[in-house]
C-alpha positions as CSV (number, residue, x, y, z in Angstrom):
1,X,-6.6,-5.6,-3.6
2,X,-8.9,-4.1,-1.1
3,X,-12.3,-5.5,-0.5
4,X,-15.2,-4.6,1.8
5,X,-17.0,-6.5,4.5
6,X,-20.4,-6.6,2.9
7,X,-21.1,-8.9,-0.1
8,X,-23.6,-8.8,-2.9
9,X,-25.9,-11.8,-3.4
10,X,-26.5,-12.3,-7.1
11,X,-29.8,-13.9,-7.9
12,X,-30.3,-16.1,-10.9
13,X,-29.2,-19.5,-12.2
14,X,-25.7,-20.8,-11.8
15,X,-25.1,-20.3,-15.5
16,X,-26.1,-16.7,-15.2
17,X,-23.9,-16.1,-12.2
18,X,-20.9,-17.6,-13.9
19,X,-20.4,-14.5,-16.0
20,X,-16.6,-14.3,-16.1
21,X,-15.2,-10.8,-15.9
22,X,-13.2,-10.4,-19.0
23,X,-12.3,-6.7,-19.2
24,X,-12.2,-3.6,-16.9
25,X,-11.5,-0.2,-18.3
26,X,-11.6,3.4,-17.0
27,X,-12.7,6.4,-19.1
28,X,-11.4,9.7,-17.7
29,X,-13.6,12.7,-17.1
30,X,-11.6,15.9,-17.5
31,X,-12.2,19.6,-16.6
32,X,-11.5,22.6,-18.9
33,X,-7.8,22.6,-17.9
34,X,-7.4,19.0,-19.0
35,X,-7.1,17.6,-15.4
36,X,-8.8,14.3,-14.6
37,X,-11.7,14.8,-12.1
38,X,-12.8,11.1,-12.1
39,X,-13.1,7.9,-14.0
40,X,-16.1,6.0,-15.3
41,X,-15.7,2.3,-15.0
42,X,-16.6,0.0,-17.9
43,X,-16.9,-3.7,-17.4
44,X,-17.6,-6.6,-19.7
45,X,-18.3,-10.2,-18.8
46,X,-18.6,-11.6,-22.3
47,X,-22.4,-11.8,-22.5
48,X,-23.6,-8.3,-23.3
49,X,-22.1,-5.1,-24.7
50,X,-21.4,-3.7,-21.3
51,X,-22.5,-3.9,-17.7
52,X,-23.7,-0.3,-17.9
53,X,-27.1,-1.7,-19.1
54,X,-30.5,-1.7,-17.4
55,X,-30.1,-5.4,-16.4
56,X,-30.3,-5.9,-12.6
57,X,-28.2,-9.0,-12.9
58,X,-25.6,-7.1,-14.9
59,X,-25.5,-4.4,-12.3
60,X,-25.1,-6.8,-9.4
61,X,-22.4,-8.7,-11.3
62,X,-20.6,-5.4,-11.9
63,X,-20.8,-4.5,-8.2
64,X,-19.3,-7.9,-7.3
65,X,-16.5,-7.3,-9.8
66,X,-15.8,-3.8,-8.5
67,X,-15.4,-5.2,-5.0
68,X,-13.2,-8.1,-6.2
69,X,-11.0,-5.9,-8.3
70,X,-10.7,-3.2,-5.6
71,X,-12.2,0.2,-6.1
72,X,-9.1,1.9,-4.5
73,X,-7.0,0.3,-7.3
74,X,-9.3,1.7,-10.0
75,X,-9.9,5.1,-8.4
76,X,-6.2,6.2,-8.0
77,X,-7.5,8.9,-5.6
78,X,-10.2,10.2,-7.9
79,X,-14.0,9.7,-7.8
80,X,-15.2,6.6,-9.7
81,X,-18.5,6.7,-11.6
82,X,-20.3,3.3,-11.3
83,X,-23.3,2.6,-13.5
84,X,-26.4,1.6,-11.3
85,X,-30.0,0.6,-11.7
86,X,-32.8,2.0,-9.5
87,X,-33.0,-1.4,-7.7
88,X,-29.3,-1.4,-6.9
89,X,-30.0,1.9,-4.9
90,X,-33.3,1.0,-3.3
91,X,-32.2,-2.4,-2.3
92,X,-28.8,-1.1,-1.0
93,X,-26.6,-3.3,-3.2
94,X,-24.3,-0.3,-3.8
95,X,-23.4,-0.1,-0.1
96,X,-20.5,-2.6,-0.8
97,X,-18.7,0.4,-2.3
98,X,-16.7,3.0,-0.4
99,X,-18.9,6.2,-0.3
100,X,-16.2,8.8,-0.3
101,X,-14.8,7.7,-3.7
102,X,-18.0,6.5,-5.4
103,X,-20.3,8.4,-7.8
104,X,-23.5,6.4,-8.3
105,X,-24.4,6.9,-12.0
106,X,-28.2,6.3,-12.4
107,X,-29.6,5.0,-15.7
108,X,-31.5,7.6,-17.7
109,X,-34.8,5.8,-17.6
110,X,-34.9,5.4,-13.8
111,X,-38.3,6.7,-12.7
112,X,-38.1,9.1,-9.7
113,X,-40.4,7.1,-7.4
114,X,-40.7,8.0,-3.7
115,X,-38.6,4.9,-2.8
116,X,-35.8,5.8,-5.2
117,X,-35.7,9.4,-4.0
118,X,-35.6,8.2,-0.4
119,X,-32.7,5.8,-1.3
120,X,-30.8,8.6,-3.0
121,X,-31.2,10.9,0.0
122,X,-30.0,8.2,2.3
123,X,-27.0,7.3,0.2
124,X,-26.0,10.9,-0.3
125,X,-26.2,11.4,3.5
126,X,-23.7,8.5,3.9
127,X,-21.2,10.2,1.6
128,X,-22.1,8.9,-1.9
129,X,-22.4,11.3,-4.8
130,X,-25.1,10.9,-7.5
131,X,-24.9,11.3,-11.3
132,X,-27.7,11.3,-13.9
133,X,-26.5,9.6,-17.1
134,X,-27.8,10.4,-20.7
135,X,-30.0,13.2,-19.3
136,X,-32.5,14.7,-21.7
137,X,-34.4,17.1,-19.5
138,X,-37.7,15.3,-18.7
139,X,-39.6,17.7,-16.4
140,X,-40.8,14.9,-14.1
141,X,-37.2,14.2,-13.2
142,X,-36.7,17.6,-11.5
143,X,-36.6,15.9,-8.1
144,X,-33.7,13.8,-9.2
145,X,-31.9,16.8,-10.7
146,X,-32.1,18.5,-7.3
147,X,-30.3,15.6,-5.7
148,X,-27.7,15.2,-8.5
149,X,-24.0,16.1,-8.1
150,X,-23.3,15.5,-11.8
151,X,-25.6,15.6,-14.8
152,X,-24.3,13.9,-18.0
153,X,-25.5,14.8,-21.5
154,X,-24.6,12.8,-24.5
155,X,-23.8,15.3,-27.2
156,X,-24.3,12.7,-29.9
157,X,-27.9,12.0,-28.8
158,X,-28.9,15.6,-27.9
159,X,-28.7,18.2,-30.6
160,X,-27.0,21.6,-30.1
161,X,-30.4,23.3,-30.0
162,X,-31.8,20.8,-27.5
163,X,-28.7,21.1,-25.4
164,X,-29.1,24.9,-25.2
165,X,-32.7,24.5,-24.0
166,X,-31.6,21.8,-21.6
167,X,-28.8,23.8,-20.0
168,X,-31.1,26.8,-19.6
169,X,-33.6,24.5,-17.8
170,X,-30.7,23.3,-15.6
171,X,-29.5,26.8,-14.9
172,X,-30.6,26.7,-11.2
173,X,-28.9,23.3,-10.6
174,X,-25.7,23.1,-8.5
175,X,-24.7,19.9,-10.3
176,X,-21.6,19.8,-12.5
177,X,-22.6,19.4,-16.1
178,X,-20.7,16.6,-18.0
179,X,-20.6,16.4,-21.8
180,X,-20.4,12.8,-22.8
181,X,-18.9,11.3,-26.0
182,X,-16.7,14.3,-26.8
183,X,-14.4,12.9,-29.5
184,X,-13.0,16.0,-31.3
185,X,-11.6,19.4,-30.5
186,X,-14.5,21.0,-32.3
187,X,-17.0,19.2,-30.1
188,X,-15.0,20.1,-27.0
189,X,-14.9,23.8,-28.0
190,X,-18.6,23.7,-28.6
191,X,-19.3,22.0,-25.3
192,X,-17.2,24.6,-23.5
193,X,-19.1,27.5,-25.1
194,X,-22.4,25.9,-24.1
195,X,-21.4,25.9,-20.5
196,X,-20.4,22.3,-19.6
197,X,-18.0,21.9,-16.7
198,X,-16.6,18.4,-17.4
199,X,-15.9,16.4,-20.5
200,X,-15.9,12.6,-21.2
201,X,-14.4,11.2,-24.4
202,X,-11.0,11.0,-26.2
203,X,-11.0,14.5,-27.7
204,X,-7.8,15.3,-25.6
205,X,-5.9,12.6,-27.6
206,X,-6.7,14.4,-30.8
207,X,-5.5,18.0,-30.5
208,X,-5.6,19.8,-33.8
209,X,-2.2,19.6,-35.5
210,X,-0.5,23.0,-35.8
211,X,-0.1,24.3,-39.3
212,X,3.6,24.6,-40.5
213,X,4.5,23.4,-37.0
214,X,8.2,22.9,-36.5
215,X,9.4,20.7,-33.6
216,X,11.5,22.8,-31.2
217,X,15.3,22.2,-31.3
218,X,15.5,20.5,-27.9
219,X,12.8,18.0,-29.0
220,X,14.7,17.2,-32.1
221,X,17.6,16.3,-29.8
222,X,15.1,13.9,-28.0
223,X,14.3,12.3,-31.4
224,X,18.1,11.8,-31.9
225,X,18.3,10.2,-28.5
226,X,15.5,7.8,-29.6
227,X,17.5,7.0,-32.6
228,X,20.5,6.2,-30.5
229,X,18.4,4.1,-28.2
230,X,17.6,1.8,-31.2
231,X,21.3,1.0,-31.6
232,X,22.5,-2.3,-30.2
233,X,24.6,-1.8,-28.2
234,X,23.8,1.8,-27.2
235,X,26.7,4.2,-27.8
236,X,27.3,5.2,-24.2
237,X,29.4,8.2,-24.9
238,X,27.1,9.7,-27.5
239,X,24.0,9.0,-25.4
240,X,25.5,10.8,-22.4
241,X,26.3,13.8,-24.6
242,X,22.9,14.0,-26.1
243,X,21.0,13.7,-22.8
244,X,23.2,16.3,-21.1
245,X,22.2,18.8,-23.9
246,X,18.9,19.2,-22.1
247,X,19.0,19.9,-18.4
248,X,15.3,19.1,-17.9
249,X,15.6,15.7,-19.6
250,X,18.8,14.9,-17.5
251,X,16.9,15.7,-14.3
252,X,13.8,13.7,-15.3
253,X,16.0,10.7,-16.3
254,X,17.9,10.7,-13.0
255,X,14.7,11.0,-11.1
256,X,13.3,8.0,-12.8
257,X,16.4,5.9,-12.4
258,X,16.3,6.6,-8.6
259,X,12.5,6.0,-8.4
260,X,10.4,2.8,-7.7
261,X,9.9,2.5,-11.5
262,X,13.5,1.3,-11.8
263,X,13.7,-0.4,-8.3
264,X,17.4,0.6,-8.0
265,X,19.1,0.0,-4.6
266,X,22.0,2.3,-5.4
267,X,21.6,6.0,-6.3
268,X,23.2,7.3,-9.5
269,X,24.4,10.8,-10.2
270,X,25.3,10.6,-13.9
271,X,23.9,9.4,-17.2
272,X,26.8,7.1,-17.8
273,X,26.6,5.4,-14.4
274,X,22.8,5.1,-14.8
275,X,23.2,3.3,-18.1
276,X,25.9,0.9,-16.7
277,X,24.0,0.1,-13.5
278,X,20.5,-0.5,-14.9
279,X,21.4,-2.1,-18.2
280,X,20.4,-1.1,-21.7
281,X,16.9,-2.6,-21.7
282,X,15.8,-0.7,-18.6
283,X,17.7,2.4,-19.6
284,X,15.8,2.5,-22.9
285,X,12.5,2.2,-21.1
286,X,13.1,5.0,-18.6
287,X,14.7,7.3,-21.3
288,X,11.5,7.0,-23.2
289,X,9.5,7.8,-20.1
290,X,11.6,11.0,-19.6
291,X,11.2,12.0,-23.3
292,X,7.5,11.4,-23.2
293,X,7.1,13.5,-20.1
294,X,9.0,16.3,-21.7
295,X,6.9,16.1,-24.9
296,X,3.7,16.3,-22.9
297,X,4.4,19.5,-20.8
298,X,1.7,21.5,-22.6
299,X,-1.0,18.8,-22.9
300,X,-3.3,17.1,-20.3
301,X,-1.5,14.7,-18.0
302,X,-4.0,12.0,-18.9
303,X,-2.3,11.7,-22.3
304,X,0.9,10.9,-20.6
305,X,-0.8,8.3,-18.4
306,X,-2.3,6.6,-21.4
307,X,1.1,6.6,-23.2
308,X,2.8,5.0,-20.2
309,X,0.0,2.4,-20.0
310,X,0.1,1.6,-23.7
311,X,3.9,1.3,-23.8
312,X,4.1,-0.9,-20.7
313,X,1.2,-3.1,-21.7
314,X,2.6,-3.7,-25.2
315,X,6.0,-4.6,-23.6
316,X,4.5,-7.0,-21.1
317,X,2.2,-8.7,-23.5
318,X,4.7,-9.0,-26.4
319,X,6.2,-12.4,-25.3
320,X,2.6,-13.8,-25.3
321,X,2.3,-13.4,-29.1
322,X,6.0,-13.7,-30.2
323,X,6.8,-10.0,-30.5
324,X,9.9,-8.0,-29.4
325,X,9.2,-6.3,-26.0
326,X,11.5,-3.3,-26.5
327,X,10.0,-2.5,-29.9
328,X,6.4,-3.0,-28.6
329,X,7.2,-0.6,-25.7
330,X,8.3,2.0,-28.2
331,X,5.2,1.5,-30.4
332,X,2.8,1.9,-27.5
333,X,4.5,5.0,-26.1
334,X,5.1,6.7,-29.5
335,X,1.4,6.2,-30.5
336,X,0.5,9.2,-28.4
337,X,3.4,11.4,-29.4
338,X,1.4,13.1,-32.2
339,X,-1.1,14.3,-29.6
340,X,1.7,15.6,-27.4
341,X,3.6,17.4,-30.2
342,X,0.4,18.3,-32.1
343,X,1.7,16.9,-35.4
344,X,0.3,14.2,-37.7
345,X,1.4,10.6,-37.1
346,X,2.4,10.5,-40.8
347,X,4.9,13.4,-40.2
348,X,6.2,11.9,-37.0
349,X,7.1,8.4,-38.3
350,X,9.2,10.0,-41.0
351,X,11.4,11.6,-38.2
352,X,11.8,8.4,-36.2
353,X,14.4,5.7,-36.7
354,X,11.9,2.8,-36.7
355,X,11.7,-0.5,-38.6
356,X,9.1,-0.4,-41.4
357,X,6.9,-2.8,-39.4
358,X,6.9,-0.4,-36.4
359,X,6.0,2.5,-38.7
360,X,3.2,0.5,-40.2
361,X,1.9,-0.4,-36.7
362,X,1.8,3.3,-35.7
363,X,0.0,4.1,-38.9
364,X,-2.7,1.6,-38.0
365,X,-2.0,-1.0,-40.7
366,X,-3.1,-4.5,-40.0
367,X,0.1,-6.3,-39.2
368,X,1.2,-8.5,-36.3
369,X,3.3,-5.7,-34.7
370,X,0.2,-3.6,-34.4
371,X,-2.1,-6.0,-32.6
372,X,-1.3,-5.1,-29.0
373,X,-1.6,-1.3,-29.7
374,X,-4.9,-2.0,-31.4
375,X,-6.1,-4.0,-28.4
376,X,-5.2,-1.1,-26.1
377,X,-7.1,1.4,-28.2
378,X,-10.1,-0.8,-28.4
379,X,-10.0,-1.4,-24.6
380,X,-9.8,2.3,-23.9
381,X,-13.0,2.9,-26.0
382,X,-14.9,-0.1,-24.6
383,X,-14.9,-1.9,-28.0
384,X,-15.1,-5.3,-26.3
385,X,-15.9,-7.5,-29.3
386,X,-12.8,-6.3,-31.1
387,X,-10.7,-6.9,-28.0
388,X,-12.0,-10.4,-27.8
389,X,-11.3,-11.0,-31.5
390,X,-7.7,-9.9,-31.0
391,X,-7.2,-12.1,-28.0
392,X,-8.5,-15.2,-29.8
393,X,-6.5,-14.5,-33.0
394,X,-3.2,-14.0,-31.2
395,X,-3.5,-17.1,-29.0
396,X,-3.5,-15.1,-25.7
397,X,-5.9,-15.7,-22.9
398,X,-8.1,-13.1,-21.2
399,X,-6.4,-13.8,-17.9
400,X,-3.0,-13.1,-19.4
401,X,-4.1,-9.9,-21.1
402,X,-5.9,-8.6,-18.0
403,X,-2.9,-9.3,-15.9
404,X,-0.6,-7.4,-18.3
405,X,-3.0,-4.5,-18.3
406,X,-3.3,-4.3,-14.5
407,X,0.5,-4.3,-14.2
408,X,0.7,-1.6,-16.8
409,X,-1.8,0.6,-15.0
410,X,0.2,0.2,-11.7
411,X,3.5,0.9,-13.5
412,X,2.1,4.0,-15.3
413,X,0.8,5.4,-12.0
414,X,4.2,4.9,-10.4
415,X,5.9,6.6,-13.3
416,X,3.6,9.6,-13.1
417,X,4.3,9.9,-9.3
418,X,8.0,9.7,-10.0
419,X,7.7,12.6,-12.6
420,X,5.7,14.8,-10.2
């Protein structure tokens, strides 16, 4: 992973500096078309709720961790929002980060002193972008507003009336307006009407189910393919017939078999030869990738990325807690099918050929088969204490879990590139 020449010197006692990085998560920031425009980084070292606090030690530790982890790995070609304190800007700690991909997110209570404003101007001149987090419209902060590239407003902390006044006050600003903590489609619709440009939260994973919605015929075929994939062994002839009923799925499947996701050295040109060459376990995995991609054609690509990450993480971590990898892959992937198909999870599980335990896991019941999916959901939302509790209860280690997650992120990105 990439690092940079400069290092951050973290002040404090040896005990304070020993804060082990336990978790790293990315929260997407989407535009009105559902396309990711950046990621906010969330870190946790086991001591506090998050390194996005006002603690200088926490910020310096977070910067060290960003360098160690490699911002290029986290950014995936998009801007990365990194929480900062005023001191981290004025004392130039943030210069360890690559300017062209970093958005410096300044804490809401940072006083716009002459030294901070001078530091912001200097950092912006070198290529950094600036975001103001949890902004509430304090008039004295106008000088920071004029420098900001992004202004973030927490819709849970600022009422609709106050947001209206705030956005009118910001009408002359060239900054992109970001609505934070958007968790439902209703909140997203309201934020759009109010004039926000970007949206942060998991509203896109919760599209409103369509009333009396019937799954299209070709997707019913996909569900039948999933049923066939659960057979052991797979019925090769029947599988080939089912896949070839859908030209789009056939194309996606062959693309994936011939891509780095599968790491094949020999090209394949038919469904039957693909299954024979890659083996049933790998074929199940890439068939599910193809089906998920087809399901998600009308929804934001970030849902697909998350489904790929969930499925691969659950598969990789399954042996660590005595679960079946193939079933865990299925559970992780299918968990976001309701968002893709805009149906309720209760309706979907009735259509799928799953074991009762897998159904219960997807319905959120507290059973062993659901712990890895639960960890992923908690990790996505930055619920660190619950992540920790799952790790301890399952007998896994933080290092093992983070390794599985990092591999899942890499694999999901490769899968998305293969589907492009």
